[in-house]
N, C-alpha and C positions, 0 to 999 in steps of 0.2 A: 303127527295127526292124533295119535293116541293121547299124548300129553294135553293137546288142545281140547280134546273131547272131555277129559277128566275135569279140566278147569271150567269148561262150559257147563258141565252138569253140576259141579259143586257151587259155583257162584250163585245160582238162583236160590239154593238152600240157605247159603250164608245170608243172602239179602232178606229172605223171609224171616230168619231167626233174628236178624238185626232189627227188622221193622217191628217185631213182636216184643222186643225188650222194652221195659218201662222207661218212659222219657224222664230225664232228670227234672226235678222240680224247679220251676222258675224262681229266681231270687225274689224274696219278699220285698214289697214296697214299704214295709213297716220296720221300724227299729224299736222293738218292745223293750223298754228300760224299767219302767215302774212296775211294781207288783200290785196284785189285787188289794193288799193291805194299804199300799201307798195311795191308791185311787180312793179307797174308802176314807182314809184319813185326810186326804188333801182336797177331794172334790165332793164326795157324796155326803159325808158327815157334816161339814161346815155349811154346805148349801142347804141341806134339809133342815138343819137347826135354824138357819137364818129365816127360812120361810115359816117354820113352825112358831118361832119366837116373835115374828112380826105380827101375829094375830093372837087375840086373846082378850080376856076381860080381867081388869085389875080392880080389886076392891080394897079401899083404904079408908082412913078416917075422913078423907076429903070426898069420898063418894065412889061411884062406879065409873071406871074409865075403859072405853073400848079401844083396844090397841089395833091399829090398822096402818097400812102405808098411807102417808098423809100428803105427799106431793109427787111431782113428776120424777124427781131424783130417786125417791124411795121406791117408786114403782119400777124405775129403770134397774135399780139394784135387785129388786125382787125378780125381775125377768132374767137378769144375768145368772142368778142362782138356779132358776128353773131350767134354763138352757143347759147349764152344767149337769144337772140331774138327768136330763134326756140323753145327752151324749155320753155320760159316764157309763150307761148300760152298754153302749157299743165298745167302749174301752175295756170293760170287764170281759167281753166276749172275744177279744182279739186272740187269735191263735198264738201259742207260745207264752202267754201271760202266766207267770208263776204266782202262787198264793202269797208268798212272803220271801224275804231274803234268806239265804242259807244261814242256819244257826238261830233264827228267831224262834221264840217259844211262845206258848200260850200264856197270857198274863194271869189267867185263873184256871189252872189245869184241872181243878176238881170239877169244873163244869164245861169249860171250853175244850174243843179238840185242838191239837197242835197243827201247825201249817201242813206238815206232811200228811196227816190224816185227812185234812180238808181237801188237799189236792188229790189224794187217792179217791175220795168220794166223788169229786167232780169228774175225774178221768174215768171212773167206773160207769157213770151214767151221765155223760155230758148233755144228752138231750134234755134231761130234767133241769140241769143248771141253765141251759139256754132258755127253756120255757119260763123259768122263774125270773130271769133277767129281762126277758121281753115283757112279762107282765108288769114288772117294775117300770120299765120304760113307757109302756102304754099309759100307766097312771101318771107318770111324769109329763107326758105329752098333754094329757087332760089338764094337769096342773098349769102347764105353760099357757094353754088356751084361757084358763081362768084368770091368769095374770094379765094376758093381753086384753081380756074383756073387763078387767078390774071387777070381777065378780067375787065378792067376799064369801058368799055362801058356797060357791063352788070351790073356792080356795080352802075353806074349812073342810069340806067333804073330801077333796082330793088329798088334803094333808093327812087326814085320818086313814084314807085308803093306802097312801104311800107308806105309812108306818106298818100297816098290815102286810104289805108286799115285802118290806124289809124283814119282818118277823118270819114270814113264810120261808124265806131263804135261810135266815140265820138258824132257825130251829132244825133245819136239815143238815147244814154244813158247819155251823159255828158252835152251837151249844145244844146238840140233840140229847145230851145226857142230863140236861137240867130237869130236876124233879117235877117242874111245872108241866112238862110234856109227857110224863109217864102216865100210863093208864093201868088200873087194876084189871085182873082177868075178868073179861065179860062185863066191864063196868065203864063208867065215865072217867074223864081225866080227874086226877086227884087234886089238882090245884087250879088256880085261876089262870087265865090266858097269858098274863104277864109272868115271866119266870121269877121265882122268888130270889134267886141269886144271880140275876142277870148282870153282865158287865155294865160298867158305867155308860158305855156308848149305846145309844138306843137304836141306831140304824142297823 
């Protein structure tokens, strides 16, 4: 009877402690393979470049030529690139996504941060990274609508806005040490808005 009473009293305590223990995290539905750098190189950069380069004004000896998507196939390709930009923001925000592969270095270390430094900044204040990525995505959504409407003026506007969104993120995480973003004490920025020694990639 005494042994049964001890077991009877201990079992509820064990049950309460077990129920309070943190549950094991469920297995992820995602298999995160590519890095942020991979997504930028494979999706964001080429897609944004395609849209930017599909619009413009060319001046030559033959006169002035407005560059625009000219037929249904070109508009279809424009839309493919716009969709990639919208969804790339979701890919960048997936949990567990590394900035770069192990051993990769900054191509321009005098201005750019290394992958480990970028990742440390993201992990230190992830809400800011999420905010910037969502702002980029919202502009990409507006750009997709402009493509669907075949609205050239909106495409030009959103194209400029998209470049600004890219810069807003890059100057925080990629090249915050660029002299273009430095400010003198109590003064205005010392350089123009575009970095003087910015890497070749513009996104």
